[in-house]
C-alpha positions as CSV (number, residue, x, y, z in Angstrom):
1,M,9.8,21.7,16.6
2,S,12.5,22.4,19.0
3,K,11.7,25.5,21.5
4,K,13.6,28.3,22.8
5,Y,14.8,28.4,26.4
6,D,15.9,31.5,28.2
7,C,18.6,30.2,29.4
8,I,20.5,26.7,29.5
9,F,22.4,25.8,32.6
10,L,25.1,23.5,32.7
11,D,26.8,21.2,35.3
12,R,30.5,21.3,35.0
13,D,32.3,18.1,35.3
14,G,30.9,15.2,33.8
15,T,28.7,17.1,31.7
16,I,30.6,19.6,29.7
17,N,34.4,18.3,30.7
18,I,35.3,14.8,31.3
19,D,35.5,14.0,35.4
20,P,38.8,12.5,36.5
21,G,37.5,13.6,40.2
22,Y,38.8,16.7,41.7
23,I,40.3,18.8,39.1
24,S,42.7,20.7,41.1
25,K,44.7,22.6,37.9
26,L,43.8,24.1,34.9
27,Q,46.3,21.6,32.6
28,D,43.8,18.6,34.5
29,F,40.7,20.5,32.6
30,K,39.6,18.9,29.3
31,F,36.4,19.5,27.4
32,F,34.7,16.3,26.1
33,D,35.6,16.2,22.1
34,F,32.4,17.1,21.4
35,A,30.9,19.7,24.1
36,V,31.7,22.8,21.6
37,T,29.9,21.4,18.8
38,A,27.0,20.1,21.2
39,L,26.9,23.6,22.8
40,D,26.9,25.3,19.7
41,M,23.9,23.3,18.4
42,L,22.2,24.3,21.5
43,K,22.4,27.8,21.2
44,T,20.1,27.6,18.4
45,L,18.1,27.3,21.3
46,T,19.1,30.0,23.7
47,N,21.3,33.1,23.8
48,N,22.3,32.2,27.0
49,F,24.7,29.5,29.1
50,I,25.3,29.4,33.0
51,I,27.1,27.0,34.7
52,I,26.4,25.7,37.9
53,T,28.8,23.8,39.5
54,N,29.7,22.2,43.2
55,Q,33.4,22.4,44.1
56,S,33.9,21.0,47.4
57,G,37.5,19.9,46.4
58,V,38.5,23.3,47.4
59,S,36.6,23.0,51.3
60,R,38.4,19.6,51.2
61,G,41.7,21.4,50.5
62,L,42.2,19.3,47.5
63,I,41.9,22.8,45.4
64,L,42.2,25.8,45.5
65,E,39.7,28.4,44.9
66,A,42.7,30.5,42.8
67,D,43.0,27.5,40.8
68,L,39.3,27.0,40.5
69,I,39.4,30.7,39.2
70,K,41.8,30.1,36.9
71,I,39.8,27.4,35.2
72,N,36.8,29.6,35.0
73,E,38.8,31.9,33.2
74,Y,39.9,29.5,30.7
75,I,36.0,28.2,30.8
76,F,34.8,31.8,29.7
77,E,37.8,32.2,27.3
78,E,36.6,29.0,25.4
79,F,32.9,30.0,25.5
80,S,33.8,33.7,24.0
81,K,36.2,31.9,21.6
82,N,33.2,29.6,19.8
83,N,31.0,32.3,19.9
84,L,29.0,31.1,22.8
85,E,27.5,33.1,25.5
86,L,28.3,32.0,28.7
87,L,27.0,34.5,31.0
88,D,28.4,33.7,34.1
89,I,30.0,30.6,36.4
90,Y,28.4,29.9,39.6
91,Y,30.2,27.7,42.1
92,C,29.7,26.5,45.3
93,T,32.6,25.3,47.7
94,D,30.6,24.1,50.5
95,H,31.6,20.5,52.1
96,P,28.7,18.2,51.6
97,D,28.7,17.9,55.4
98,N,28.1,21.3,56.3
99,S,26.5,22.9,53.0
100,S,24.1,25.9,52.4
101,G,21.4,26.0,50.2
102,R,23.8,27.4,47.3
103,R,25.0,23.6,47.2
104,K,23.3,21.7,44.9
105,P,20.8,20.1,44.9
106,G,19.8,23.3,46.9
107,V,18.6,26.4,44.5
108,E,19.9,29.4,46.0
109,M,22.9,29.6,42.9
110,F,19.9,29.1,40.3
111,V,17.8,31.6,42.2
112,E,21.0,34.1,42.1
113,A,21.3,33.5,38.8
114,S,17.6,34.2,37.8
115,D,17.5,37.4,39.6
116,K,20.7,38.6,38.5
117,Y,19.8,38.1,34.7
118,C,16.2,38.2,35.0
119,L,15.3,35.0,33.6
120,D,12.3,33.0,34.2
121,L,13.3,29.4,35.3
122,S,9.8,27.9,33.9
123,R,11.7,28.5,30.4
124,C,14.8,27.5,31.3
125,L,16.8,23.7,31.0
126,M,19.4,22.5,33.4
127,I,21.6,19.6,31.7
128,G,23.8,17.4,34.5
129,D,25.1,14.0,35.2
130,S,23.5,13.7,38.7
131,K,20.7,13.5,40.9
132,T,22.0,16.6,42.6
133,D,21.6,18.7,38.9
134,I,18.1,17.1,38.2
135,L,16.4,18.1,41.7
136,P,17.0,21.6,42.0
137,A,15.6,22.0,38.0
138,K,12.3,20.1,39.6
139,I,11.7,22.2,42.7
140,L,12.2,25.4,40.3
141,G,10.0,24.2,37.5
142,M,12.7,23.9,35.1
143,E,13.3,21.5,32.3
144,S,16.2,18.8,32.9
145,M,18.3,16.7,31.1
146,L,20.3,13.8,32.8
147,V,23.6,13.1,30.6
148,L,25.2,9.3,31.2
149,S,28.4,11.1,30.4
150,G,30.1,11.5,34.2
151,K,27.9,9.9,36.7
152,G,25.1,9.8,34.9
153,E,24.6,6.2,34.4
154,K,25.1,5.7,38.1
155,Y,22.1,7.8,38.9
156,K,20.1,7.0,36.1
157,N,17.8,4.6,37.8
158,S,17.7,6.1,41.2
159,F,14.8,9.0,40.7
160,H,11.5,8.7,42.3
161,E,8.8,9.3,39.6
162,E,8.3,12.8,40.6
163,E,11.9,13.8,40.2
164,K,12.5,11.6,37.0
165,P,14.6,14.0,34.5
166,D,12.4,14.9,31.1
167,Y,15.2,13.9,29.0
168,I,17.9,11.0,29.4
169,F,20.6,10.9,26.6
170,K,24.1,9.3,26.6
171,N,25.8,13.0,26.4
172,L,25.7,16.7,25.6
173,M,26.0,15.8,22.4
174,F,23.0,13.1,21.7
175,G,20.8,15.6,23.8
176,A,22.1,18.6,21.4
177,I,20.8,16.7,18.4
178,E,17.3,15.3,19.6
179,L,16.9,18.8,21.1
180,I,17.0,20.8,18.2
181,K,15.0,18.4,16.0
């Protein structure tokens, strides 16, 4: 039987959208073909989604924050149009060489979301395509899913035993199918 989550946290690039590298313009942002269908399936397990994403392209001078905000607005519109409850998008623009606790694998964006939306993180799931998505979930006692889309294939064998994700699937669609069984 499938379980219910307070919230499903989602990484962005490589998890819900194609990751060609730094996405600096809205026209370069493309959801995976299966993303909306997979999210629609996952909404049977939660009423809430939150995107948590590192966007160092801003601090690297590759993306204007105004363009990142336009992409975020588009994501909100698409979720809304498809009756998906996207509570928020948290993003960190820190450069990896000068990062705060907000930049994943830091946990601060998750803690901010938990405080703002009164979420029990032990009843949440984090889905991402990178070790930096899985590690904060482990630290915070959340369930975690590594998807092999995006960079996931590169990271799947890089986890120490205590860091391993709870689930590993080819992509968000395969994960959704298994979780709702």
